C-alpha positions in Angstrom: 0.1 0.3 0.0 2.8 2.5 1.4 4.7 1.3 -2.1 1.4 2.4 -4.1 1.0 5.5 -2.6 4.6 6.5 -3.4 4.8 5.4 -6.9 1.7 7.7 -7.1 3.5 10.7 -6.2 6.2 10.1 -8.0 4.7 9.9 -10.9 1.7 12.4 -10.5 3.4 15.4 -11.7 4.1 13.8 -15.0 0.9 12.7 -15.2 -0.7 16.3 -14.7 1.5 17.6 -17.2 -0.2 14.9 -19.4 -3.9 16.4 -18.1 -2.9 19.3 -19.7 -2.2 17.7 -23.1 -5.6 15.8 -22.9 -7.4 19.0 -22.0 -5.5 20.8 -24.9 -7.1 17.8 -27.4 -10.3 18.1 -26.1 -10.6 22.2 -26.8 -9.3 22.2 -29.9 -11.3 19.3 -31.1 -14.8 20.8 -29.7 -13.8 24.0 -30.9 -13.1 22.4 -34.4 -16.1 20.9 -33.9 -18.4 24.0 -33.1 -16.6 26.2 -36.2 -17.3 22.8 -38.9 -20.8 21.9 -37.2 -22.5 25.2 -37.1 -22.7 25.2 -41.1 -23.0 21.8 -41.2 -26.3 22.3 -39.4 -27.4 25.2 -41.6 -26.2 23.6 -45.0 -28.3 20.7 -43.9 -31.3 22.5 -42.8 -31.4 25.6 -45.7 -29.3 23.9 -48.3 -29.7 23.1 -52.0 -29.9 19.1 -52.5 -26.5 19.0 -53.4 -25.3 20.6 -50.1 -27.6 18.5 -47.8 -26.0 15.1 -49.9 -22.3 16.4 -48.9 -23.2 16.9 -45.5 -25.2 13.8 -45.2 -21.8 11.9 -46.4 -19.8 13.5 -44.2 -22.0 13.2 -41.2 -22.3 9.5 -42.1 -18.9 8.4 -42.6 -17.3 10.3 -39.4 -20.2 9.3 -36.9 -20.5 5.9 -38.5 -16.4 5.0 -38.3 -15.0 4.3 -35.1 -12.5 6.9 -33.5 -9.5 4.0 -33.6 -10.0 3.6 -37.3 -10.3 7.1 -37.8 -6.9 8.0 -36.1 -5.2 4.9 -37.8 -6.4 6.5 -41.2 -4.9 10.2 -40.1 -1.9 9.4 -38.8 -0.3 6.2 -40.2 -2.3 6.2 -43.3 -3.2 9.7 -45.2 0.5 11.0 -44.2 2.0 8.5 -46.3 -0.3 8.8 -48.9 -0.1 12.3 -49.5 3.0 12.8 -48.3 3.1 14.8 -45.4 4.0 14.7 -41.6 1.7 15.3 -39.1 2.4 15.1 -35.5 0.1 12.7 -32.7 -1.2 16.2 -31.4 -2.3 17.0 -34.6 -3.4 14.0 -35.9 -5.9 13.3 -32.7 -7.2 17.2 -32.6 -8.6 16.5 -36.6 -9.8 13.1 -35.9 -12.0 14.1 -32.8 -12.7 17.1 -34.5 -14.4 16.0 -37.3 -16.2 13.1 -35.6 -17.2 16.2 -33.1 -18.7 18.1 -35.8 -20.6 15.3 -37.5 -22.1 14.7 -33.8 -22.6 18.6 -33.2 -24.1 19.7 -36.5 -27.0 17.3 -35.5 -27.3 19.0 -32.4 -27.5 22.4 -34.1 -29.6 21.1 -36.8 -32.1 19.8 -34.1 -32.2 23.1 -32.2 -32.8 25.0 -35.5 -35.7 22.9 -36.6 -37.2 23.3 -32.9 -37.6 26.7 -33.5 -40.6 27.8 -35.3 -40.6 28.1 -39.2 -42.2 31.8 -38.8 -39.1 33.5 -37.8 -37.5 33.4 -40.8 -40.9 33.9 -42.3 -40.8 37.1 -40.3 -37.4 37.9 -41.0 -38.3 37.7 -44.7 -41.3 40.1 -44.3 -38.9 42.9 -42.6 -36.9 42.7 -45.8 -34.1 40.4 -44.0 -32.2 38.0 -46.7 -32.4 34.5 -45.9 -29.0 34.5 -45.1 -28.9 37.7 -42.6 -32.3 35.9 -40.8 -30.5 32.9 -40.3 -27.5 34.3 -39.5 -29.3 37.0 -36.7 -32.7 35.2 -36.0 -32.4 31.6 -36.0 -28.3 30.8 -35.1 -28.2 32.7 -32.0 -31.5 31.2 -30.6 -30.5 27.9 -32.0 -26.8 27.9 -30.6 -28.0 29.2 -26.9 -30.8 26.1 -26.9 -27.8 23.4 -28.0 -25.7 24.3 -24.6 -26.8 20.8 -22.8 -26.3 18.7 -25.9 -22.8 20.6 -26.5 -22.3 19.6 -22.5 -22.8 16.1 -23.6 -20.9 16.5 -26.6 -18.0 17.7 -24.4 -18.1 14.4 -21.9 -18.3 12.4 -25.2 -15.0 13.7 -26.6 -13.1 13.7 -23.1 -13.9 10.1 -22.8 -12.6 9.4 -26.5 -9.7 11.4 -26.1 -8.6 8.6 -23.9 -8.0 6.5 -27.0 -5.2 8.8 -28.5 -2.3 7.0 -26.4 -2.7 4.6 -28.7 -0.5 7.0 -31.2 2.4 7.1 -28.8 3.5 10.7 -29.7 0.7 12.6 -28.2 1.7 12.1 -24.4 -1.7 12.9 -23.0 -2.6 12.1 -19.3 -3.7 8.2 -20.6 -0.4 7.3 -22.2 1.6 8.6 -19.2 -0.9 6.7 -16.6 -0.1 3.9 -18.9 4.2 4.1 -19.1 4.0 4.7 -15.3 1.5 1.9 -14.6 4.2 -0.5 -16.7 7.1 0.7 -15.2 5.7 0.1 -11.7 3.8 -3.2 -12.4 1.3 -1.6 -10.3 -1.8 -1.2 -12.9 -5.0 -0.8 -10.6 -3.4 2.0 -8.5 -2.2 4.2 -11.5 -5.4 3.5 -13.6 -7.7 4.1 -10.7 -6.2 7.4 -10.3 -6.2 8.0 -14.2 -10.1 7.8 -13.8 -10.1 10.0 -10.9 -8.6 12.4 -12.8 -11.2 11.9 -15.9 -14.2 12.0 -13.4 -12.7 15.6 -12.2 -12.0 17.1 -15.2 -15.6 16.1 -16.7 -16.7 17.4 -12.9 -15.3 20.9 -13.6 -16.4 21.2 -17.4 -19.9 20.3 -16.7 -20.1 22.8 -13.8 -18.8 25.4 -16.4 -21.0 24.4 -19.4 -24.4 24.1 -17.1 -23.3 28.0 -15.7 -22.8 29.1 -19.1 -26.5 27.4 -19.8 -28.1 29.3 -17.2 -26.3 32.7 -18.3 -27.9 31.9 -22.2 -31.1 30.3 -21.5 -34.1 32.1 -23.1 -36.7 32.8 -20.4 -39.9 31.2 -21.1 -38.9 29.4 -24.1 -39.2 25.6 -24.4 -37.9 23.1 -27.0 -40.2 22.7 -30.0 -41.0 26.2 -30.2 -43.6 26.3 -27.5 -43.7 29.2 -25.1 
């Protein structure tokens, strides 16, 4: 028991440094997913048949392909095929970001569809173009309604980020925990510690996002366009 405590205390600074890498991957992936997810949702809702089809293929591919397969494809496959180098960190952010964009686009699309259709018609009646109405009337409401689903996406991304250690070069929290567990032959203690750290990060993130949800809540508004 004392030896396990000693091993944890000795390795904890290195594992905590890995948690910074993990948080960085999650933040980058969530941000990329947001940047891509919003226009994907708008395109799927208001775009032409070709645009809706293209978005559907993107969503189908990145929702249907396992994250582990995508990590191998983006880190080992595409760089060799296209002749360029990419770091494990960048590959992880791209894979998780694209996968998150596929899921976030459906979160945003659901929020857009929950708004009354008459709002865009009213914007047109006021002289707004469709693009202006979507940008200034539809999206500000839809994004606020999407925060609960976005909160769940944060938790999913954090858990998926544990798969990044399989690439070996990202040096995230799971990779450093795995190294320490292999070196000390004390896997249970270290993996329990990693689980506790993931739980703490998840809790802090969820509390922050729930505060954001309360701050931007639309008073008197319920899903489905009811008030």
